LUMVO-904709 format. One record per residue: residue in three letters; z, y, x of N, C-alpha, C, CB in turn. Coordinates in Angstrom, 2 decimals. Atoms other than C-alpha are relative to their C-alpha. Glycine has a CB too. Layout:
residues N
<residu:ALA npz:Z npy:Y npx:X capz:Z capy:Y capx:X cpz:Z cpy:Y cpx:X cbpz:Z cbpy:Y cbpx:X> $
...
END
This chain:
residues 61
<residu:MET npz:-0.45 npy:-1.30 npx:0.44 capz:101.15 capy:66.87 capx:137.29 cpz:1.49 cpy:0.14 cpx:0.29 cbpz:-0.30 cbpy:0.19 cbpx:-1.51> $
<residu:ALA npz:-1.39 npy:-0.28 npx:-0.34 capz:104.44 capy:68.48 capx:138.26 cpz:0.89 cpy:-0.07 cpx:-1.24 cbpz:0.14 cbpy:1.37 cbpx:0.67> $
<residu:LYS npz:-0.98 npy:0.04 npx:1.09 capz:107.56 capy:68.03 capx:136.15 cpz:1.01 cpy:1.11 cpx:0.23 cbpz:0.69 cbpy:-1.39 cbpx:-0.08> $
<residu:ILE npz:-1.02 npy:-1.04 npx:-0.08 capz:110.08 capy:70.74 capx:135.35 cpz:1.17 cpy:-0.39 cpx:-0.89 cbpz:-0.57 cbpy:1.38 cbpx:-0.41> $
<residu:GLU npz:-1.21 npy:0.20 npx:0.81 capz:113.65 capy:70.54 capx:134.07 cpz:0.37 cpy:1.35 cpx:-0.60 cbpz:1.18 cbpy:-0.59 cbpx:0.86> $
<residu:ILE npz:-0.32 npy:-1.22 npx:0.72 capz:114.54 capy:73.13 capx:131.45 cpz:1.40 cpy:-0.17 cpx:-0.57 cbpz:-1.03 cbpy:0.30 cbpx:-1.13> $
<residu:LYS npz:-1.39 npy:0.06 npx:0.46 capz:118.21 capy:73.84 capx:130.75 cpz:0.33 cpy:1.28 cpx:-0.76 cbpz:0.98 cbpy:-0.20 cbpx:1.19> $
<residu:GLN npz:-0.40 npy:-1.16 npx:0.79 capz:119.49 capy:76.13 capx:128.00 cpz:1.35 cpy:0.48 cpx:0.50 cbpz:0.05 cbpy:-0.34 cbpx:-1.53> $
<residu:VAL npz:-1.23 npy:-0.54 npx:-0.56 capz:122.15 capy:78.42 capx:129.47 cpz:0.59 cpy:1.14 cpx:-0.82 cbpz:-0.24 cbpy:0.47 cbpx:1.40> $
<residu:LYS npz:-0.50 npy:-1.05 npx:0.88 capz:122.49 capy:81.09 capx:126.77 cpz:-0.17 cpy:-0.44 cpx:-1.44 cbpz:-0.73 cbpy:1.34 cbpx:0.25> $
<residu:SER npz:-0.04 npy:0.40 npx:1.40 capz:123.22 capy:80.77 capx:123.07 cpz:-1.23 cpy:0.47 cpx:-0.77 cbpz:1.25 cbpy:0.52 cbpx:-0.65> $
<residu:ARG npz:1.09 npy:-0.37 npx:0.89 capz:120.55 capy:80.85 capx:120.37 cpz:0.48 cpy:0.87 cpx:-1.15 cbpz:-0.68 cbpy:-1.24 cbpx:-0.55> $
<residu:ILE npz:-0.56 npy:-0.82 npx:1.08 capz:122.89 capy:82.77 capx:118.03 cpz:-0.52 cpy:1.44 cpx:0.13 cbpz:1.56 cbpy:-0.02 cbpx:0.03> $
<residu:ASN npz:0.53 npy:-1.37 npx:0.09 capz:121.48 capy:86.16 capx:116.94 cpz:-1.35 cpy:0.17 cpx:0.71 cbpz:1.00 cbpy:0.98 cbpx:0.57> $
<residu:ARG npz:1.35 npy:-0.07 npx:-0.57 capz:118.02 capy:85.34 capx:118.34 cpz:-1.02 cpy:-0.06 cpx:-1.14 cbpz:-0.24 cbpy:-1.15 cbpx:1.03> $
<residu:PRO npz:1.05 npy:0.09 npx:1.03 capz:114.77 capy:85.75 capx:116.37 cpz:-0.37 cpy:-1.45 cpx:-0.30 cbpz:-1.25 cbpy:0.79 cbpx:0.43> $
<residu:ALA npz:0.37 npy:1.35 npx:0.43 capz:113.56 capy:82.71 capx:114.42 cpz:-1.07 cpy:-0.61 cpx:0.91 cbpz:-0.51 cbpy:0.03 cbpx:-1.44> $
<residu:ARG npz:1.06 npy:0.52 npx:-0.88 capz:110.52 capy:82.41 capx:116.72 cpz:0.60 cpy:-0.62 cpx:1.27 cbpz:-0.97 cbpy:1.13 cbpx:0.38> $
<residu:GLN npz:-0.63 npy:0.54 npx:-1.21 capz:112.77 capy:81.89 capx:119.77 cpz:0.77 cpy:-1.28 cpx:-0.32 cbpz:0.94 cbpy:1.04 cbpx:0.63> $
<residu:LYS npz:-0.72 npy:1.22 npx:0.39 capz:114.91 capy:79.34 capx:117.91 cpz:-0.97 cpy:-1.17 cpx:-0.18 cbpz:0.80 cbpy:0.23 cbpx:-1.31> $
<residu:LYS npz:1.00 npy:1.04 npx:0.19 capz:111.79 capy:77.39 capx:116.92 cpz:-0.59 cpy:-0.46 cpx:1.32 cbpz:-1.11 cbpy:0.49 cbpx:-0.93> $
<residu:THR npz:0.51 npy:0.36 npx:-1.32 capz:110.55 capy:77.50 capx:120.51 cpz:0.99 cpy:-0.91 cpx:0.72 cbpz:-0.27 cbpy:1.26 cbpx:0.84> $
<residu:LEU npz:-1.02 npy:0.87 npx:-0.60 capz:113.85 capy:76.04 capx:121.75 cpz:-0.04 cpy:-1.38 cpx:-0.64 cbpz:1.40 cbpy:0.61 cbpx:-0.15> $
<residu:ASP npz:0.10 npy:1.29 npx:0.69 capz:113.56 capy:73.31 capx:119.10 cpz:-1.23 cpy:-0.78 cpx:0.48 cbpz:-0.06 cbpy:0.21 cbpx:-1.53> $
<residu:ALA npz:1.23 npy:0.66 npx:-0.44 capz:109.97 capy:72.57 capx:120.16 cpz:0.12 cpy:-0.54 cpx:1.42 cbpz:-1.17 cbpy:0.99 cbpx:-0.08> $
<residu:LEU npz:-0.23 npy:0.48 npx:-1.37 capz:111.10 capy:72.21 capx:123.77 cpz:0.98 cpy:-1.16 cpx:0.02 cbpz:0.52 cbpy:1.13 cbpx:0.87> $
<residu:GLY npz:-0.96 npy:1.09 npx:0.06 capz:113.76 capy:69.73 capx:122.64 cpz:1.41 cpy:0.42 cpx:0.37 cbpz:-0.43 cbpy:-1.10 cbpx:0.90> $
<residu:LEU npz:-1.33 npy:-0.50 npx:-0.36 capz:116.75 capy:71.96 capx:123.43 cpz:0.79 cpy:0.23 cpx:-1.28 cbpz:-0.10 cbpy:1.31 cbpx:0.85> $
<residu:ARG npz:-0.75 npy:-0.04 npx:1.24 capz:119.36 capy:71.47 capx:120.72 cpz:1.30 cpy:0.79 cpx:0.10 cbpz:0.29 cbpy:-1.39 cbpx:-0.45> $
<residu:LYS npz:-1.25 npy:-0.73 npx:-0.14 capz:122.53 capy:73.01 capx:122.13 cpz:0.19 cpy:0.50 cpx:1.42 cbpz:1.19 cbpy:-0.89 cbpx:-0.41> $
<residu:LEU npz:-0.26 npy:-0.64 npx:-1.28 capz:123.99 capy:74.95 capx:125.03 cpz:0.24 cpy:-1.05 cpx:1.09 cbpz:1.21 cbpy:0.93 cbpx:-0.10> $
<residu:ASN npz:-0.10 npy:0.87 npx:-1.18 capz:123.81 capy:73.29 capx:128.49 cpz:-0.74 cpy:-1.32 cpx:-0.14 cbpz:1.43 cbpy:-0.27 cbpx:0.31> $
<residu:HIS npz:0.84 npy:1.18 npx:0.16 capz:121.37 capy:70.68 capx:127.20 cpz:-1.24 cpy:0.19 cpx:0.86 cbpz:-0.38 cbpy:-0.24 cbpx:-1.50> $
<residu:SER npz:1.20 npy:-0.12 npx:-0.83 capz:118.46 capy:69.92 capx:129.52 cpz:-1.00 cpy:-1.08 cpx:-0.35 cbpz:0.37 cbpy:-0.07 cbpx:1.50> $
<residu:VAL npz:1.10 npy:0.93 npx:0.25 capz:115.09 capy:68.23 capx:129.13 cpz:-0.99 cpy:0.10 cpx:1.16 cbpz:-0.70 cbpy:0.31 cbpx:-1.36> $
<residu:VAL npz:1.03 npy:0.02 npx:-1.04 capz:112.27 capy:67.27 capx:131.50 cpz:-1.35 cpy:-0.08 cpx:-0.69 cbpz:0.21 cbpy:-1.20 cbpx:0.99> $
<residu:HIS npz:1.35 npy:-0.04 npx:0.55 capz:108.65 capy:68.11 capx:130.65 cpz:-1.01 cpy:0.11 cpx:1.13 cbpz:-0.15 cbpy:1.17 cbpx:-1.00> $
<residu:GLU npz:1.11 npy:-0.27 npx:-0.89 capz:105.29 capy:68.10 capx:132.38 cpz:-0.25 cpy:1.50 cpx:0.01 cbpz:-1.29 cbpy:-0.80 cbpx:-0.43> $
<residu:ALA npz:0.24 npy:-1.44 npx:-0.13 capz:104.38 capy:71.59 capx:133.64 cpz:-1.41 cpy:0.35 cpx:-0.48 cbpz:0.20 cbpy:0.46 cbpx:1.46> $
<residu:THR npz:1.29 npy:-0.34 npx:0.58 capz:101.43 capy:72.08 capx:131.29 cpz:-0.02 cpy:1.47 cpx:-0.37 cbpz:-0.30 cbpy:-0.88 cbpx:-1.23> $
<residu:PRO npz:0.05 npy:-1.41 npx:0.40 capz:100.19 capy:75.55 capx:130.33 cpz:0.72 cpy:0.27 cpx:-1.32 cbpz:-1.45 cbpy:0.44 cbpx:-0.11> $
<residu:GLN npz:-0.68 npy:-0.18 npx:1.28 capz:101.56 capy:75.04 capx:126.81 cpz:1.51 cpy:0.06 cpx:0.18 cbpz:-0.37 cbpy:-1.14 cbpx:-0.96> $
<residu:ILE npz:-1.45 npy:0.02 npx:-0.24 capz:105.07 capy:74.18 capx:128.02 cpz:0.41 cpy:1.25 cpx:0.77 cbpz:0.42 cbpy:-1.28 cbpx:0.79> $
<residu:LEU npz:-0.34 npy:-1.20 npx:-0.78 capz:105.04 capy:77.02 capx:130.57 cpz:-0.04 cpy:1.25 cpx:-0.87 cbpz:-0.97 cbpy:0.16 cbpx:1.18> $
<residu:GLY npz:0.04 npy:-1.13 npx:0.93 capz:104.06 capy:79.44 capx:127.79 cpz:1.24 cpy:0.05 cpx:-0.88 cbpz:-1.24 cbpy:-0.09 cbpx:-0.87> $
<residu:MET npz:-1.22 npy:0.03 npx:0.81 capz:106.98 capy:78.28 capx:125.65 cpz:1.21 cpy:0.42 cpx:0.83 cbpz:0.23 cbpy:-1.41 cbpx:-0.59> $
<residu:VAL npz:-1.10 npy:-0.38 npx:-0.88 capz:109.34 capy:78.63 capx:128.61 cpz:0.00 cpy:1.51 cpx:0.22 cbpz:-0.11 cbpy:-0.75 cbpx:1.35> $
<residu:GLU npz:0.11 npy:-1.45 npx:-0.19 capz:108.06 capy:82.18 capx:129.16 cpz:0.56 cpy:0.75 cpx:-1.20 cbpz:-1.46 cbpy:0.40 cbpx:0.25> $
<residu:THR npz:-0.49 npy:-0.64 npx:1.22 capz:108.92 capy:83.03 capx:125.54 cpz:1.52 cpy:0.08 cpx:-0.03 cbpz:-0.51 cbpy:-0.75 cbpx:-1.23> $
<residu:VAL npz:-1.47 npy:0.05 npx:0.04 capz:112.58 capy:82.04 capx:126.01 cpz:0.60 cpy:0.04 cpx:1.40 cbpz:0.47 cbpy:-1.27 cbpx:-0.73> $
<residu:ARG npz:-0.44 npy:-0.01 npx:-1.40 capz:112.94 capy:82.75 capx:129.74 cpz:1.39 cpy:0.58 cpx:0.20 cbpz:-0.97 cbpy:0.78 cbpx:0.83> $
<residu:HIS npz:-1.32 npy:-0.60 npx:-0.12 capz:116.11 capy:84.80 capx:129.15 cpz:1.10 cpy:-0.93 cpx:-0.50 cbpz:0.03 cbpy:1.31 cbpx:-0.77> $
<residu:LEU npz:-0.98 npy:0.95 npx:0.54 capz:117.83 capy:81.78 capx:127.52 cpz:0.08 cpy:-1.29 cpx:0.81 cbpz:-0.33 cbpy:-0.33 cbpx:-1.44> $
<residu:VAL npz:0.08 npy:1.27 npx:-0.71 capz:116.87 capy:79.00 capx:129.94 cpz:-0.09 cpy:0.20 cpx:1.51 cbpz:-1.21 cbpy:-0.80 cbpx:-0.49> $
<residu:VAL npz:0.19 npy:0.06 npx:-1.45 capz:116.85 capy:78.05 capx:133.62 cpz:-0.96 cpy:-1.16 cpx:0.25 cbpz:1.37 cbpy:-0.19 cbpx:0.77> $
<residu:VAL npz:1.02 npy:1.01 npx:-0.28 capz:113.86 capy:76.14 capx:134.99 cpz:0.07 cpy:-0.41 cpx:1.46 cbpz:-1.41 cbpy:0.52 cbpx:-0.35> $
<residu:THR npz:0.04 npy:0.51 npx:-1.36 capz:113.91 capy:73.91 capx:138.05 cpz:-1.09 cpy:-1.06 cpx:0.09 cbpz:1.38 cbpy:-0.58 cbpx:0.43> $
<residu:GLU npz:1.05 npy:0.99 npx:-0.21 capz:111.16 capy:71.76 capx:139.51 cpz:0.65 cpy:-1.34 cpx:0.38 cbpz:-1.00 cbpy:0.47 cbpx:1.10> $
<residu:VAL npz:-0.54 npy:1.33 npx:-0.23 capz:111.85 capy:68.02 capx:139.55 cpz:-0.87 cpy:-0.69 cpx:1.05 cbpz:0.05 cbpy:-0.84 cbpx:-1.32> $
<residu:ALA npz:0.74 npy:0.74 npx:-1.05 capz:110.89 capy:66.07 capx:142.69 cpz:-0.32 cpy:-1.39 cpx:-0.51 cbpz:0.83 cbpy:-0.08 cbpx:1.33> $
<residu:GLU npz:0.40 npy:1.32 npx:0.49 capz:108.95 capy:62.92 capx:141.93 cpz:0.15 cpy:-1.04 cpx:1.06 cbpz:-1.42 cbpy:0.01 cbpx:-0.49> $
END
């Protein structure tokens, strides 16, 4: 399965609680923090929810 790197590039301040919880679930704790996850449908759905706050890049294996 493909891996993706998710980097938070915009602040979570003044965002709805649902978006903050989604960032927490992805493992993003602060600005410019990045994590690597498998590109599962669940992760891609969470990324879609906060697409305006993050940048996604595909990781070569």
